[in-house]
C-alpha positions in Angstrom: 25.5 116.9 163.8 23.1 119.4 165.2 22.8 121.3 162.0 21.9 118.1 160.1 19.2 117.3 162.6 17.7 120.7 162.1 17.9 120.4 158.4 16.2 117.0 158.5 13.3 118.5 160.5 12.9 121.2 157.9 12.9 118.8 154.9 10.4 116.5 156.7 8.0 119.4 157.2 8.3 120.3 153.5 7.3 116.7 152.6 7.6 116.2 148.8 7.4 119.9 147.9 10.0 121.5 145.7 12.3 124.1 147.2 14.6 126.5 145.4 18.3 125.6 145.6 19.0 129.2 146.4 17.0 128.9 149.6 19.2 126.0 150.8 22.5 126.8 152.5 25.5 126.0 150.3 26.7 123.6 153.0 25.1 122.3 156.1 28.3 122.5 158.1 29.7 124.6 160.9 31.9 126.4 158.4 28.8 128.1 156.9 28.0 129.7 160.3 31.3 131.6 160.1 30.7 135.2 159.1 31.5 135.9 155.5 34.0 138.7 154.8 32.7 142.1 153.9 32.2 143.2 150.4 35.1 145.6 150.9 37.5 142.6 151.2 36.5 141.3 147.8 36.7 144.8 146.4 40.2 145.2 147.7 41.2 141.9 146.3 39.9 143.0 142.9 41.8 146.3 143.2 45.0 144.4 144.0 44.5 142.1 141.0 44.0 145.1 138.7 47.2 146.8 140.2 49.3 143.6 140.0 48.3 142.9 136.3 48.3 146.5 135.0 50.6 146.8 132.0 52.3 143.5 132.9 51.1 141.7 129.7 48.8 139.2 131.3 46.4 137.5 129.0 42.6 137.1 129.6 41.6 135.6 133.0 39.1 133.2 134.3 36.5 132.6 135.7 33.9 135.0 134.3 30.2 135.5 133.9 29.5 133.7 130.6 26.6 135.9 129.9 28.9 138.9 129.5 30.5 138.7 126.0 32.5 141.9 126.1 36.2 142.2 127.1 39.1 144.5 126.4 42.1 142.2 126.9 44.2 142.4 123.7 46.5 139.4 124.4 45.5 136.8 121.8 46.5 133.2 121.5 45.2 130.4 119.2 42.3 128.4 120.5 43.3 124.9 121.6 42.0 122.1 119.5 38.7 120.4 120.5 39.1 118.1 123.5 38.7 115.1 121.2 42.0 115.9 119.6 43.9 116.4 122.9 44.8 114.3 126.0 42.8 114.4 129.2 45.4 115.2 131.9 43.5 116.1 135.0 40.0 116.2 136.6 39.2 118.2 139.7 36.3 120.1 141.1 35.5 123.3 143.0 32.8 123.7 145.7 30.3 126.1 144.1 30.6 127.2 140.5 33.5 129.5 139.7 31.7 130.7 136.6 28.4 132.5 136.6 25.6 132.2 134.1 23.3 129.5 132.7 21.6 127.6 135.5 24.2 128.7 138.1 23.4 132.4 138.8 22.8 132.4 142.5 25.6 134.1 144.3 26.5 132.1 147.5 28.3 135.0 149.1 31.8 136.3 149.7 32.8 133.3 151.7 36.0 133.5 153.8 37.9 135.7 151.4 40.2 132.7 150.7 38.0 131.0 148.1 35.9 128.9 150.4 32.1 129.2 150.7 32.0 131.7 147.9 31.0 131.4 144.2 27.7 130.5 142.5 25.2 127.7 142.9 22.4 126.0 141.0 19.4 128.3 140.8 16.8 125.7 140.0 14.5 123.5 142.1 15.3 120.4 144.2 12.9 118.2 146.1 13.0 117.6 149.8 14.0 114.0 149.1 16.9 115.1 147.0 18.0 117.4 149.9 17.8 114.7 152.6 21.1 114.6 154.6 23.7 112.1 153.7 24.5 109.3 156.2 28.2 109.9 155.9 30.4 113.0 155.6 31.3 113.6 151.9 34.8 114.6 150.8 35.7 116.3 154.1 38.5 118.8 154.4 39.7 121.5 156.8 37.4 124.0 155.1 34.2 122.0 154.6 32.5 118.9 153.3 29.8 118.4 150.8 26.1 118.0 151.4 23.0 117.5 149.2 22.1 120.7 147.5 25.7 121.8 147.1 26.9 122.8 143.6 30.3 121.8 142.2 32.1 122.9 139.1 34.1 120.1 137.6 37.1 120.9 135.4 38.1 118.3 132.8 41.6 119.5 131.8 43.1 118.6 128.4 46.7 119.1 127.0 48.2 118.9 123.6 51.2 117.2 125.2 51.7 113.4 125.2 50.8 112.6 128.8 48.7 110.3 130.9 46.1 111.5 133.4 47.4 112.4 136.9 47.4 114.8 139.8 47.4 118.6 139.5 48.2 120.8 136.5 51.6 119.2 136.4 50.2 116.2 134.7 49.5 118.4 131.7 53.1 119.0 130.9 56.1 116.8 129.9 59.8 117.3 129.1 59.1 117.3 125.4 56.6 120.2 125.4 56.9 122.9 128.0 54.2 125.1 126.6 51.4 122.8 125.5 48.0 124.1 124.6 45.4 123.7 127.3 41.7 123.3 127.2 39.2 123.0 130.1 35.8 121.6 129.7 33.7 122.9 132.7 30.6 121.1 133.8 28.5 122.2 136.8 26.7 119.6 138.8 24.3 119.8 141.7 24.6 117.1 144.4 21.4 115.2 145.4 20.6 112.3 147.7 19.3 110.1 144.9 20.8 106.8 143.9 19.1 107.2 140.5 21.0 110.4 139.7 24.2 110.4 137.6 27.1 108.5 139.0 30.3 110.6 139.5 32.5 107.6 138.9 31.0 107.2 135.4 31.2 111.0 134.8 35.0 110.9 135.5 35.8 107.6 133.8 38.6 108.0 131.3 40.3 105.9 128.7 42.1 105.9 125.4 40.3 106.7 122.1 42.3 106.8 118.9 45.5 107.0 120.8 44.3 109.9 123.0 43.3 110.1 126.7 39.7 111.1 126.9 36.9 111.6 129.4 34.4 108.9 128.3 31.0 109.9 129.8 30.5 113.7 129.9 26.9 114.7 129.8 25.6 115.5 126.3 22.4 117.2 127.3 23.7 120.3 129.2 23.6 122.8 126.4 26.0 124.3 123.9 29.3 125.2 125.6 30.3 128.9 125.8 33.9 129.0 124.5 36.3 131.8 125.4 40.0 132.5 126.0 41.0 132.6 129.6 43.4 131.3 132.2 43.7 128.8 135.1 41.6 129.6 138.1 41.6 129.0 141.9 41.8 131.4 144.9 45.6 131.7 144.6 44.9 134.1 141.8 42.5 136.4 143.6 45.2 139.1 143.7 47.6 137.8 141.1 47.3 137.1 137.4 47.4 133.6 136.1 50.2 133.1 133.5 48.6 130.1 131.9 46.6 130.5 128.6 43.5 128.2 128.6 40.8 127.7 126.0 37.5 127.3 128.0 34.3 125.4 127.2 31.6 126.0 129.8 28.3 124.2 129.6 25.4 126.4 130.7 23.1 123.7 132.1 23.4 121.8 135.4 23.2 118.0 135.8 22.2 116.2 139.0 24.7 113.8 140.5 24.3 111.3 143.3 26.3 112.7 146.2 27.2 109.3 147.5 29.1 108.6 144.3 31.1 111.8 144.7 32.1 110.7 148.2 33.2 107.3 146.8 35.3 109.0 144.1 37.0 111.2 146.7 38.2 108.1 148.5 40.2 106.8 145.5 41.1 108.3 142.1 44.1 108.6 139.9 44.1 112.4 140.3 44.6 112.1 144.0 41.6 114.4 144.6 39.9 114.0 148.0 38.1 117.3 148.6 36.7 120.3 146.8 38.9 123.2 145.8 38.1 126.8 146.6 36.9 129.3 144.0 38.6 132.3 142.5 36.7 135.6 142.6 34.7 136.2 139.5 36.9 138.3 137.1 34.9 141.5 136.2 37.7 143.9 135.1 37.2 144.4 131.3 40.9 144.8 130.9 41.3 141.1 132.1 38.5 139.6 129.9 38.5 138.4 126.4 35.7 139.0 123.9 33.3 136.0 123.5 32.6 135.8 119.8 29.6 133.5 119.9 
């Protein structure tokens, strides 16, 4: 595509120098050229969220800035067990990080107001080689596809119910337990054109350990997770409260992943995921946030 050609000329001129990820467009696609909605649109969505949840009894919401530890939501629920004592039920990812903090603090922008081209991205440095365009379109959808330099937030979802991994949040429930405890381990990755980077197929590999379904190869070098009480996410909750109670573990450091392996995963996986999900607006209303104790 024309945009990819322009990008290739730029990266060639940079040679092997490092460039900041925040200086690289979140996606080198025609979708990025669409004008982002005005700040007022996001402000009105937040106002609607506050109105629609006021005095309704909703628990704390997600996503949030993990650097902000304060919150005023008084709805309490017991933290879910550690992931090692639960069953992995689903894996999916969002284009750009839904959470903010750690190594993903660069605000991409408001996006289209429907969850796409918004959120946060890796704020570190990438080389021109890592940013070289992919030969094939990666995980295409009606909204966008993925390119080197993009950030994704992967959600490894766990349930206390006896289940097997499968598509959507529905895989986390069964007829025996209608209200299982839920935990999400969130890991942010930056996509690079480097065959030596982490393989997404390995990162999403799962199997049984001690009778429980587990993700087998999560990174162990991305920092101590920030844990807090929240909810499910996604742009469908920009103006409505999520009714699901979720214990969150969000790793603060970003890992580099070979973008080609993400494209391969999108072609076939048990979760029936073939593209990136949109992001929910960052929840900033103190009345919808829990207190982070650590």
